[in-house]
C-alpha positions as CSV (number, residue, x, y, z in Angstrom):
1,M,-202.9,105.6,18.4
2,E,-200.8,103.0,20.2
3,T,-197.6,104.2,21.8
4,A,-194.2,102.5,21.1
5,E,-194.2,100.7,24.4
6,Q,-197.8,99.4,23.9
7,T,-197.0,97.9,20.5
8,L,-193.8,96.5,22.0
9,M,-195.5,95.1,25.0
10,Q,-198.1,93.3,22.6
11,S,-195.3,91.7,20.5
12,P,-194.9,87.9,21.0
13,M,-191.1,88.3,21.7
14,M,-191.8,90.7,24.5
15,Q,-194.7,88.5,26.0
16,S,-192.1,85.6,25.9
17,F,-189.5,87.8,27.5
18,L,-191.9,88.9,30.4
19,L,-193.0,85.4,31.0
20,F,-189.5,84.1,31.3
21,V,-188.6,87.0,33.7
22,Y,-191.4,87.0,36.1
23,T,-191.4,83.2,36.4
24,H,-187.8,83.0,37.8
25,G,-186.2,84.0,41.0
26,F,-184.4,87.0,42.2
27,W,-181.0,86.2,41.3
28,L,-181.7,85.2,37.8
29,R,-183.6,88.4,37.1
30,L,-180.6,90.3,38.7
31,G,-178.2,88.6,36.6
32,L,-180.3,89.2,33.4
33,M,-180.8,92.9,34.2
34,A,-176.8,93.2,34.7
35,L,-176.2,91.2,31.4
36,L,-178.6,93.4,29.4
37,A,-177.4,96.7,31.0
38,L,-173.8,95.7,30.2
39,A,-174.9,94.8,26.6
40,A,-176.3,98.2,26.3
41,V,-173.5,100.3,27.7
42,F,-170.5,98.4,26.2
43,G,-171.8,96.9,23.1
44,A,-172.0,100.1,20.9
45,R,-168.8,99.2,18.8
46,L,-170.1,95.8,18.0
47,Y,-173.5,97.1,16.9
48,R,-171.7,99.9,14.8
49,R,-169.7,97.1,13.0
50,L,-172.8,95.0,12.5
51,V,-174.6,98.0,10.9
52,A,-171.6,98.7,8.7
53,A,-171.1,95.3,7.5
54,L,-174.8,94.9,6.6
55,R,-174.6,98.2,4.7
56,K,-171.7,96.9,2.7
57,K,-173.2,93.6,2.0
58,L,-176.6,95.1,0.8
59,A,-175.2,98.3,-0.9
60,R,-175.4,96.7,-4.5
61,Y,-179.1,95.8,-3.9
62,M,-180.4,99.1,-2.3
63,P,-181.6,102.0,-4.6
64,E,-180.2,105.4,-3.8
65,W,-183.0,106.8,-1.6
66,L,-182.7,103.4,0.5
67,Q,-179.0,103.9,0.9
68,I,-179.6,107.6,2.2
69,L,-182.2,106.4,4.6
70,Y,-179.9,103.6,5.7
71,D,-176.9,105.9,6.3
72,G,-179.2,108.4,8.0
73,F,-180.5,105.9,10.5
74,S,-177.3,103.8,11.0
75,E,-176.2,105.6,14.1
76,P,-180.0,106.2,15.6
77,L,-180.5,102.4,15.0
78,V,-177.4,101.7,17.2
79,L,-178.8,104.0,20.0
80,L,-182.3,102.5,19.5
81,L,-181.0,99.0,20.1
82,R,-179.1,100.1,23.3
83,C,-182.3,101.8,24.5
84,L,-184.2,98.6,24.0
85,L,-181.7,96.6,26.0
86,L,-181.9,99.3,28.8
87,Y,-185.7,99.1,28.7
88,W,-185.4,95.3,28.9
89,A,-182.9,95.6,31.8
90,V,-185.5,97.8,33.6
91,L,-188.3,95.2,33.1
92,A,-186.0,92.5,34.2
93,A,-184.9,94.3,37.4
94,P,-186.2,92.5,40.6
95,L,-188.4,95.5,41.7
96,P,-191.3,95.2,43.9
97,L,-193.6,96.3,41.2
98,S,-195.9,94.9,38.7
99,V,-195.3,94.8,35.0
100,S,-197.8,97.5,34.3
101,Q,-196.3,99.7,37.1
102,V,-192.8,99.4,35.8
103,N,-194.1,99.9,32.1
104,Q,-196.0,103.1,33.3
105,L,-192.5,104.4,34.8
106,A,-190.2,103.4,31.9
107,G,-192.6,103.2,29.1
108,P,-192.9,106.8,28.2
109,A,-189.2,107.5,28.4
110,F,-188.8,104.6,26.0
111,S,-191.3,105.9,23.7
112,A,-189.9,109.5,23.7
113,A,-186.4,108.1,23.1
114,V,-187.8,106.1,20.0
115,I,-189.6,109.1,18.6
116,G,-186.4,111.1,19.2
117,L,-184.3,108.6,17.4
118,L,-186.6,108.3,14.5
119,G,-186.6,112.3,14.2
120,W,-182.8,112.2,14.3
121,G,-182.7,109.7,11.6
122,L,-185.0,111.6,9.3
123,W,-182.8,114.6,10.3
124,R,-179.6,112.8,9.0
125,S,-181.5,111.8,5.9
126,E,-181.8,115.4,4.3
127,G,-180.0,114.0,1.3
128,L,-183.4,112.9,0.1
129,C,-184.2,116.7,-0.8
130,G,-181.4,116.8,-3.3
131,L,-182.5,113.3,-4.7
132,L,-186.0,114.5,-5.2
133,L,-184.8,117.8,-7.0
134,R,-182.7,115.7,-9.2
135,S,-185.6,113.4,-10.1
136,A,-187.8,116.4,-10.7
137,Q,-185.4,118.2,-12.9
138,N,-186.6,116.9,-16.3
139,R,-190.4,117.3,-15.4
140,L,-190.2,120.6,-13.5
141,D,-187.1,122.2,-15.0
142,L,-185.5,122.7,-11.6
143,E,-181.7,122.8,-11.5
144,S,-180.4,120.5,-8.9
145,N,-177.7,122.9,-7.5
146,K,-176.2,123.4,-3.9
147,T,-178.4,126.3,-3.5
148,M,-181.7,124.7,-3.8
149,T,-180.6,121.5,-2.2
150,R,-179.2,123.4,1.0
151,F,-182.5,125.5,1.3
152,F,-184.8,122.7,1.2
153,E,-182.7,120.7,3.5
154,K,-183.3,123.3,6.2
155,I,-186.9,123.3,5.5
156,F,-187.0,119.4,5.7
157,R,-185.1,119.5,9.0
158,A,-187.4,122.2,10.7
159,L,-190.3,120.2,9.7
160,V,-188.8,116.9,11.2
161,A,-187.9,118.7,14.4
162,A,-191.3,120.2,14.9
163,A,-193.1,116.9,14.2
164,A,-190.8,115.2,16.8
165,V,-191.3,117.6,19.4
166,L,-195.1,117.6,18.9
167,A,-195.3,113.8,19.1
168,I,-193.2,113.9,22.4
169,L,-195.4,116.4,23.8
170,E,-198.6,114.6,23.0
171,L,-196.9,111.4,24.4
172,F,-196.6,113.1,27.8
173,G,-200.2,114.3,27.8
174,V,-199.7,117.9,26.6
175,P,-202.8,119.1,24.6
176,V,-201.1,119.5,21.3
177,A,-204.5,120.8,19.4
178,G,-204.8,123.5,21.9
179,L,-201.1,124.2,21.8
180,L,-201.2,124.5,18.1
181,A,-204.4,126.9,18.3
182,G,-202.5,128.9,20.9
183,A,-199.5,129.1,18.7
184,G,-201.5,130.3,15.8
185,V,-202.9,133.2,17.6
186,A,-199.4,133.9,19.2
187,G,-197.9,133.6,15.7
188,L,-200.2,136.1,14.3
189,A,-199.1,138.6,16.9
190,V,-195.4,137.7,16.6
191,S,-195.8,138.1,12.7
192,L,-197.3,141.4,13.0
193,A,-194.5,142.5,15.2
194,A,-191.8,140.9,13.1
195,Q,-192.7,141.9,9.6
196,S,-189.1,142.4,8.4
197,T,-188.3,138.8,9.3
198,L,-191.2,137.6,7.4
199,S,-190.4,139.8,4.4
200,N,-186.8,138.3,4.7
201,L,-188.2,134.7,4.6
202,I,-190.5,135.3,1.6
203,A,-187.6,137.1,-0.1
204,G,-185.4,134.1,0.6
205,I,-187.9,131.7,-0.9
206,T,-188.1,133.9,-4.0
207,L,-184.3,134.0,-4.4
208,V,-184.2,130.2,-4.3
209,M,-186.9,129.6,-6.6
210,E,-185.9,132.2,-9.3
211,R,-182.1,131.5,-8.8
212,P,-180.7,134.8,-9.9
213,F,-177.5,133.5,-8.2
214,G,-176.1,130.3,-6.5
215,I,-173.6,129.5,-3.9
216,G,-170.1,130.1,-5.3
217,D,-171.3,132.9,-7.7
218,Y,-169.6,136.2,-7.8
219,I,-172.3,138.9,-7.6
220,V,-172.7,142.7,-7.2
221,L,-175.4,144.1,-5.0
222,G,-175.4,147.9,-5.2
223,S,-172.2,149.0,-3.3
224,F,-171.4,145.5,-2.3
225,E,-169.8,142.7,-4.3
226,G,-168.4,139.3,-3.4
227,T,-168.8,135.5,-3.7
228,V,-172.0,134.0,-2.3
229,E,-171.4,131.7,0.7
230,E,-174.6,131.0,1.9
231,I,-178.3,131.7,1.4
232,S,-180.5,131.2,4.6
233,F,-184.1,131.9,5.4
234,R,-183.2,135.3,6.6
235,S,-180.1,136.6,4.8
236,T,-177.4,136.1,2.1
237,K,-173.7,135.9,3.1
238,L,-171.1,137.4,0.8
239,R,-167.3,137.1,0.9
240,T,-165.9,140.3,-0.4
241,P,-162.5,140.5,-2.3
242,D,-160.9,141.8,1.0
243,N,-161.9,138.7,2.7
244,C,-164.6,140.3,4.8
245,L,-168.1,138.2,5.3
246,I,-171.0,140.5,4.7
247,T,-174.5,139.5,5.6
248,V,-177.2,141.1,3.6
249,E,-180.9,140.7,4.5
250,N,-182.9,138.8,1.8
251,S,-185.5,141.7,1.4
252,K,-182.6,144.1,0.6
253,V,-181.0,141.6,-1.9
254,S,-184.4,141.3,-3.8
255,A,-184.8,145.0,-3.8
256,E,-181.2,145.6,-5.5
257,Y,-180.3,145.2,-9.2
258,I,-178.4,141.9,-9.0
259,Q,-175.3,141.5,-11.2
260,N,-174.3,137.9,-11.5
261,V,-170.7,138.3,-12.7
262,T,-170.1,134.4,-12.9
263,T,-172.8,133.9,-15.5
264,R,-171.1,136.4,-18.2
265,N,-168.8,135.2,-20.7
266,S,-167.0,138.6,-21.2
267,R,-166.4,141.7,-19.3
268,L,-166.8,145.4,-20.2
269,W,-163.8,147.7,-20.0
270,N,-164.7,151.5,-20.6
271,F,-162.2,154.3,-19.8
272,V,-161.4,157.9,-21.0
273,I,-158.0,159.2,-21.9
274,G,-157.6,163.0,-21.8
275,V,-154.9,164.7,-23.8
276,T,-153.8,168.3,-23.7
277,Y,-155.4,171.0,-26.0
278,D,-152.0,171.7,-27.6
279,T,-152.0,168.4,-29.3
280,P,-152.4,168.7,-33.0
281,R,-155.2,166.9,-34.8
282,D,-153.0,164.6,-36.9
283,R,-151.4,163.2,-33.7
284,I,-154.8,162.5,-32.1
285,E,-155.9,160.8,-35.3
286,A,-152.6,158.6,-35.2
287,L,-153.1,158.1,-31.4
288,C,-156.7,156.6,-31.8
289,A,-155.4,154.4,-34.7
290,D,-152.6,153.1,-32.6
291,L,-154.8,152.7,-29.5
292,T,-157.3,150.5,-31.5
293,A,-154.2,148.5,-32.8
294,L,-152.7,148.0,-29.5
295,C,-156.1,146.8,-27.8
296,Q,-156.9,144.5,-30.6
297,A,-153.5,142.9,-30.4
298,E,-154.2,141.9,-26.8
299,P,-155.2,138.3,-26.6
300,M,-157.6,138.8,-23.6
301,V,-159.5,141.5,-25.6
302,L,-162.3,140.6,-28.1
303,A,-160.9,142.4,-31.1
304,D,-164.2,143.1,-32.8
305,T,-165.5,144.9,-29.8
306,V,-162.8,147.5,-29.5
307,Q,-164.0,151.1,-30.0
308,V,-161.8,154.2,-29.8
309,A,-163.3,157.6,-30.5
310,L,-162.9,161.2,-29.6
311,I,-166.0,161.9,-27.7
312,G,-165.8,165.5,-26.5
313,F,-163.9,168.5,-25.2
314,G,-163.6,168.7,-21.3
315,A,-162.8,171.6,-19.3
316,S,-159.0,170.8,-19.3
317,S,-158.6,167.9,-21.8
318,I,-159.5,166.5,-25.2
319,D,-161.3,163.3,-24.2
320,I,-160.6,160.0,-26.0
321,D,-163.1,157.0,-25.1
322,L,-161.9,153.5,-25.2
323,R,-164.5,150.6,-24.9
324,M,-163.9,147.0,-25.2
325,Y,-165.0,143.5,-23.9
326,V,-162.4,141.3,-22.3
327,T,-162.5,137.6,-21.6
328,T,-160.8,137.8,-18.2
329,L,-163.6,137.4,-15.7
330,G,-161.7,137.0,-12.6
331,L,-160.9,140.1,-10.6
332,N,-157.2,139.3,-10.2
333,D,-156.9,138.5,-13.9
334,F,-158.8,141.6,-14.9
335,R,-156.6,143.9,-12.6
336,A,-153.5,142.2,-14.2
337,L,-154.9,143.0,-17.7
338,K,-155.6,146.6,-16.9
339,N,-152.0,147.1,-15.5
340,R,-150.4,145.6,-18.6
341,L,-152.5,147.6,-20.9
342,N,-152.1,150.9,-19.1
343,L,-148.4,150.6,-19.1
344,Q,-148.4,150.0,-22.9
345,I,-150.7,152.9,-23.4
346,M,-148.3,155.2,-21.4
347,D,-145.4,154.0,-23.6
348,L,-147.6,154.8,-26.8
349,M,-148.4,158.4,-25.6
350,E,-144.8,158.9,-25.2
351,R,-143.8,157.8,-28.5
352,R,-146.6,159.8,-30.1
353,G,-145.4,163.0,-28.3
354,C,-148.9,163.3,-26.6
355,A,-149.3,164.4,-23.0
356,F,-151.9,163.4,-20.5
357,A,-154.1,166.4,-19.4
358,F,-154.9,167.2,-15.8
359,P,-157.3,169.7,-14.3
360,S,-155.8,173.3,-14.6
361,T,-156.9,176.8,-14.7
362,S,-155.6,179.6,-17.0
363,V,-155.3,183.1,-15.6
364,Y,-155.2,186.0,-18.0
365,L,-153.8,189.5,-17.0
366,E,-154.9,192.5,-18.9
367,K,-153.1,195.8,-18.3
368,T,-155.5,198.9,-17.8
369,P,-154.6,201.8,-20.1
370,A,-153.4,204.8,-18.1
371,P,-156.1,207.6,-18.0
């Protein structure tokens, strides 16, 4: 496979450049070297303007994938042009070396720079992942959301970085095939020693593919709950209601019962009111009817889901169960609704002459008859 400098050296433009350089005198070559070096060092702003102007002029004719590639390679293209000018400056330098000797010294560095800049351009073009997911949505039934896109962008960048590093190593004579074979054996040993990391990676891929939640969703995981901020290869990050950032390993996330609060259209509110045992039956029946009417009159409560019933007799109270679904999904709105209804229930209990029960103990004293 030809390297970048070999391809460049065989081009007609490079052949003409070398012929011009090596057929002129010392001072002309020195001036040309200085001119090329100055153009490489101080011409960055001009090159960026030319790339931006070309992008603006061709935007209407380019499809979306080509626009993503153009934007990704815009900065690497400027650096590539500067590297090419520096490479030409080295070739034009009046050194006591032949073309092949100069090329042997500067060629590998230039080729490594080209490979690195190509990898950087692909790295910056990770938006192609989101475009591919959107194009596959109708055929593969994939939801092109931020979670899926961000996850595949990380995989894409990792592959691009690995390919660029391997290409540069091969350029400098490193036996890549043997290195990969050794890396396979070492990877097997590492995988055996890092089974938890591997399980987290597999669990992360499963979470992304099945999509039980996405970035921005509010979820409950066992004793933790919060808003999902990031899903990575190893872990999932949650922002809790008290603004703490919790990192949970993906294997533990997959093992939990995941409650996605964001996807529901209503919220269950179930609680028990305990009244004292000295409350007459008619007051309890009237209290249950008033509680039903009070909850059904609340705009945030689904009226047909309100259930009020005497469910049992506790150790210190007669227990009345209230069960309803509310449309306030956010935590702050739900707390405000609970505060408002609880205050109304206190007023209702007072009007009905009912008292809240609390844990208590009755002590009975018996007199022992005298012998």
